N, C-alpha and C positions, 0 to 999 in steps of 0.2 A: 441651517447647519451645512457645512462644506466638508466634502469628503474627497479623498485622494485614493485612486485606484492603484492596486499593486502593479499589475501588468504595465500600467503606463509608466509607472516610476522606473520599473525594471527596463522597459524598453528604451526610454530616455537616456538611462544611465548604463547601458549595456556596454561591456568592455572596459569601463572606467573603474579605477581603484583609488582610494586614498593611501597614500604612503604613511604610515604611522610615524616613521622616523621624521619625514619632512614637517609632520604636524608637530612633533615634539620640539623641533629647532625652529618653528614660525611663531613668533608671538601673536601676530595677527590672526592666524588660525585658531589659537588657542582662545583669544578673546572673542572670536565668533562663537565658539562653544559655549563661553560663559555668558555671552549676552543671550543665549537660548537655553540656559538653564543646564548646561552639560559641562563635562570636564574630560580630560584626556585619559583619565583612569577608566571611564565608561566606555569610551572609545575603544580602548585596548581591549576591554573585556567582550566586545562585540566581534572581535577577530576570532572566530570559531575555529578556524583551521590552523591558527598560529603561524600565519605566513607573513606577518608584518603589514598586512594591507587590508583594507575594508572594501569589499566590493559591494554592487548594487544590492545583492541578496542580504549581505550581512547589514547593509544600512537600513534596508526595509524592516528586517527583524528587531533592530534596535529602536526604531521608530514604534514599531507595532507594539512592543512591550508596554509603551506608555498609553496605549490606546485602550478604550472601553466600550467598543462596539460589538464585540464578541465575533468578530468575522476578520479572518487572518488576510483577506483579500482586498480589504479597505481599511482606512482610518480616518477618524473625524478630525480634520485639519483646523476647523473653527467651529465654535459652537455659540449659541445665542447667550447674550449677557443682559442682566437688567437694564441696561442703557438703551438696549435695542439693536446694538450693533455686535457683529459677531467677534468673538475674542478667540485669538490662536490657542489650540490646545498644546499641551506639551509634545504629544505625538506629532502635531502638525509642525511647530517648530523645529522638531528633530528632523523630520523628513526634509524640510525646507533647507535647513543649514547643511545637512549631509548631502543633499543634491546639489547645492552650490559647490561644495567641496569636491564631489565627484567631478564636477565640471571645471574644477580649477586646475590649469595645467601645471602650476607651480607645485602641487601637492600629488602629481602622478607619479605611479611607479616608473623608473628609468628603464627597466628591461624586465622582459617575461620571467618568471620564476623558473629556476631550474633544478634539477635533482642534485643535492648538495652532495651526493656519493660519488657521481661520475661526471657531473657538470654537463649532463645532455638532457635535453627536455623530455619531461615526464610523458607526453603524449606518446602513444604507441597505437599499434592495430591489434594487439592482443585482445582476446575476449574471455571474461570470466563467465562461465556457462552454469547457471544454477537451474538443474532439472529437478522438478518435484516429482515428476510421474515415473512410477515403475511401469514395466512391461505387463500387461493384463490382456485378457480376453478380448477387450475392447479398445485397448491403447497401445500404439507401438511403443510409447515410453521414451524416457530421456535418451536411452542408448542410440535409438534410431535417429534422433534429431542431432546427437553428437556426431555420429558416423557420417551423415550427410553434409554437415557443416564443415567437418575437416576436409571434404573434397573440394571446397573453394580455396584451400591453401591456407587458411587462416590459423593462427596459433591460439589454441584453446588450452584453458585452465578449467576442468570440470568438476563440478560439485553435484553429487548424487546421493541417494540413500546409502548410509552406511553399510558396508559388506560384513561387519562384525557384530550387528545387531542395532536395533533402535537405540538412539540417544547414547551411542558409545563412539569414542574416537580412540584411535591408536597413534601414539607419537613414540616413535623407535620401537622399542620392546613393551613399552607400558601401555596398557589400556586403560581409559578414563571413562567412569561412569557419569555421565552428565546430568542425571537425575538426582545426585547427591552433592551436598556441599563440598565434600572432599574431593570428589571427582571433579567438580567444575573449577574449584581453587588449584587444583593440581595441574588441570589442563592449561588455565591461562597463566600459570607460572612459565610454562614452555614457550609462551610467545615472547619472552624477553622484553617485557614493556614495564613501565614504572608502576609501583603497587597501587596507586590511586586509579590510574587508567585500567589495571588489571581487574580491580575490584569492580568496576562499571561493567566491564565485559562479561565477568561471572555473574552479575545481577540480570544483565539481559539473557543470559543463558537459563538463567532460575525461573525468569517470568516467561520464557519461551514455552509453547504447547508441546505436549509429548510427541514424540518422533519427529520433531523438526529440530531438535538440539543439535544433532550431529551435522546437519547442513549449515547452521548458523556458526558452529565451532569451525568448520572447514573455511566459511567466508572469512571469519576472524584471522585464521591461520595465513591466508593469502594476503588480506589487508594489513596484518602486522608489518609487513616489509615496508609499506608507506609510512607507518608510524614510527619506523627507525630510519627514515630518510631515503628508502629505495623506491623503485617504480612498481606499479601493479598494473594489471590491465585496464586501459582507459576505456574499454568498452564492456558493457554489462548487459547480459541476456538472461532474463528470468522466465522460465517456462513451467506452466501448470494450470491448474482450474482456479478460477477467480470469480467471485460475485461482488466484491468491493471492499473487503477488510483484510484480506490477505491471500497468499497464494499457497495452494495445496496440491498433493499429488493422490492418485490412487493408491490405496493400501499404504499410505504415508501421512505425514504430519503436515503441518501449515504455518508457514512464516507469515505472521500478521504484519500490517504496515506498521503497527505500535512497536514490534520487535525490530524491524528494519530502522525505524526512527531511532530507536535506542542505540542500536548498533553504529549507526553513522554519527549520532552525537558523541559516543565514546570513542570512536576512531575517525575524527574529523579530517585528518590528512589523507586517509584513504578516500573518504567519500569526495574529497576535493579534486581527486585525480580522474573521477569517472566524467567522461565526456559524452559518450553515446549510450542511450539506455533503450533497450527492447524489451517490452513486456508482452510475450507470446502467451496471452491470458484474455480471457473473456471480459467485456466491460471493464478494461483497464484504462480506457480513455477518458476525455472530457476535460474541461479547463481546470475543473476542480482537482483531479487528480494529477493533472500536468503540474499545478502550482505545488502541490505536495511533492512531487518528484523533485522539483527544483529547489524545495527547502531542504530535502535530504542530501541532494548532489548539487551543490552550489555552482559547479563550473559545468554542468551539462549543456551542450551544445544542441543535441538533438534527442527527440522523444519519439518512439514508435510504439504506438498501442492500438486498442481497438474500442470503438464505441458501441459495439455489439458483440455477438459470439465471435470468437476467433477460430482459426482452423486448428484441428486436432494434430499431435505429432505424427499420425499417420495418413492424415487428410489433407495436407497443403501446408502445414506450418513450415516445413523445410524450404518450401519454394520461398515463402515470405522471408525466412530467415537468411536465406542465400542472398536475396536482393539486397536486404538491410546490410549484409556484410559487405558486399562489393560497394555500396554507395557511401558508406561511413568510413572506408579506408583513407588513411592520411586525414587531410582537412576537409573531405567530403561532407557535405550537408544537404545535398539535393534530395532529402528523402521525400518531399512532397511530389516531386517529379517521379520519382521511382514508385510512390503509390499510385499516382495516376496512370502510370505505364502498366501496373498489374491489373488495375481496374479495365484499362483499355483491352487488355489481352484476355480478360474473362477469367482471372486467376480467382479460385474459389476464395470467399469472405473478404476480398480486396474491397467490397463496398463498405466494410465495417473498418477499414482503417482510419486511425485518427492520429496523424503525425503532426509533429511541430519542430520548427527551428526556433530554438530560444532567441529571443531578441526581435524576430521579425513580426510584423504585425499579422495577427491571425484574423482573417475576415470572419465576421459574424454571420453564421448560415444556420439554417434550420429554424425550428420553432422557438419562440421566446419562454422564459419562464412561466410567464402568465398562461400562455397557451398550454404548455406542458401541464401546468397545475390543472387546468381545466379539463384536459384528457383524462389525467388520473382520476379527478374527482367524478367524471362521468362514467368511468369504467369500475367504480367501487363495487356495484352489483354484480359484475362479472367475477370479481375477485371473491365476493360472498358465497356465489353459487358453487365455485369450485372448492372454496375452502370449507364449506359445510357439507359437501360431498353430493349436493343435489345434481351436479354434474361431474362426470368423470373424465380426466385428462386422458385422451387417447394417443397424443404426440406431444412429448414434451418440448419439441423444438418449433412447433407450430401451433397456431389456433388463438383464440380470443385471449386466454390467460397468459400466454406468452407475449402477445401484443401488449397486454397490460404491464407485464413485467418490464419489457423494453422501454414503456413509457416511464416507469419509475426510475428506470436506469439513467435514461436521458435526463430527467429532472435532478437526479443526484449528482450528474456531471456538471451542473450548473455552479459556478463559484459564489453566487450571491445568497445561497440559503442560511438562515440564521442555525445556530446550534441546536435549538429546539426543533426546527423544521427538519434538519438533517437527521437528527436522532429518529424522530417519528418517521420518516421516510425509510431509514434504513431498517428499522424494525418491520415495516410492511415488506420491505423488499426481501427480507430473510424468510418471512412467511410465505410469501409468494413462489420462491424458487422452491422451498421445501413442498408447497402443495403441487407446483409442477411435476416433480419427481416423487411424490407420495407413492404411487404404484410401483413404480420401477425400481426404487431405491429405498426410500425412507422405511416403509413398513417392514422390509425383510431386515434391515440393520437394527431397527427398534426391537424386533423380537429377538434377534439373536443376542443383542447387547443385554436387554432388560428381561429377558424371559424367564431366568431363575427368580428375580424379585417378583414378577409378576405372579408366578406360579405359587411362591411362598405367600403372597399377600392374599391370594383367593383362597389357598388352603386353610389360612388361619381365620377366614371367616366360613370355611366348611363349603365352598363353592367351587366348580370346576373353573379352570382358568381358560379364557379364549387365546387362539393363536392369531395375533394381530397381524401376521405375515400374510394372512388369508382373507383378511377382511377388507372391503372397500372402505374408503374414507367414511362414507355415510354410516356403514355399520360399526365401525370402529367407534365414531361419535355416539352412537346409540348404547354401545356396550360401556362406554366410560359414564354415560349419563346414568345408566342403570346402576352401576357400581356406587357412584355418588349417592345416589337417593337410598341404596341399601345401608350404606355407613352413615348416612345423616341420621337413620332411625335408630342407630346403635347408642347405648349409653356409653359404652366404652370400647373404643376401637384398638384392637391388636396393633402392636408396633409394626409388623410386617405389612398389615393393611394400609397403615399410614404412609409408610415408605413406598409402597406400590402406587398409592393415589398420588404421591408428588410425580413420579415418572409419567403416569397417564395423564395428569394434567399437562405436563410438557407436550405430550403426543397431541392433546386437544389443541393447544395454543401454537404448535409447531415451533416450540421456543428453541432458540439458538443455543440455550444452556443445556437443553436435554438432547438435541438432534444436532451434532457438529457438522460443520461444513463438509467435511471430508467424507461424509456419508452420501453426499449428493453426486 
């Protein structure tokens, strides 16, 4: 079995494009497609941003659509046949012919794409800042980051929590409630986009989590200019908390990566204008995440993220953001040198920087996947001790459980994991981070959110309800074990007790459905 690696394909064909109009008028090029089981219509559908060209990202996606190895970072180019010789797969033939066409000078675009509205290049130094954090007792919040970043002289377009209420947005004199179909449909009509595209954006808003729809709607407002032929900020900075599946804020909602994927797919011209990406968020780096960002933003030149914890808004994030802003002005891409300079100066959290210039070879460093797997397996007992409450977390940022969590995150940042492996590791990651913050955050939020249901459940059984915000992890598990035993001995369990048991089981398992990320 022969495989092709996505990063190798992108590196080899970086900056190359296939001009669809030149393919349409070139019989030889069309014959090459036919010889490899393809046609011009399929190639045109691969043009996700409708710019008349196929770049390396779009070519890879087209080939990977035929692949069956379950991994977006590789595809099977040839598979064993009964004859004993490897036979090219459709995915392999597609990658091969598109790779040749990307390298064919006669099929290349003759000039860089320009803004059809004013005939100027789309690239600019403006920044779209998406700040999920509100100002709290422990966080300086997005407002502080915005104020500091403006001191660099950069032009900022800022998106923060709605001032008129969660999941609401005002356009002119009209306020739209984004939790309702009428509100969402009314809002997307203000964007001035085609009906089919507006429906896609409304669907993204519908599937966005509570308290984040207002931010996503604001993004759509800015990006709608690109969908109508205008320019948007070519630099994107997203700031907030993150453990792997989305970015959230204190006392605010969460923008999941599924939501962002949906929005970039619905607004491909906007996504194509993003050239520099900064994730001011913990555990936002790694090859796997970098590849995901490149899928969403196909023309990204630079990625600034973090392999471990990132500095907070009031504890160093603004220093990192200002350095990124200066480095990515104009055609600047030397973010690797900037990251090295921050580390040399001893800037807080610079050791966790994970930056990349798209198209450059990324030297492999650190531990291999096999080594990371062995570390995770060898520390399973550590996780179990804390998860079962046999040992209490005294410092959520340091100690053996944090080390185990970092090992899980490092393993998840590897691009070669199967879907099954990734799902299992993500579930363990989610349990581990909730265990780390059980005493400081989880138990208090749990009692506050589910306290009424717990009291009603215990009252239906004629029992006094415990206050889980005051129980250690070990005591909480013992309390849940006791009520389970009590209920199992009943012939008929009252409905409030059944409902209560459901949420208690969520606390027992530290389940992400019961305990949302923004409690951490």
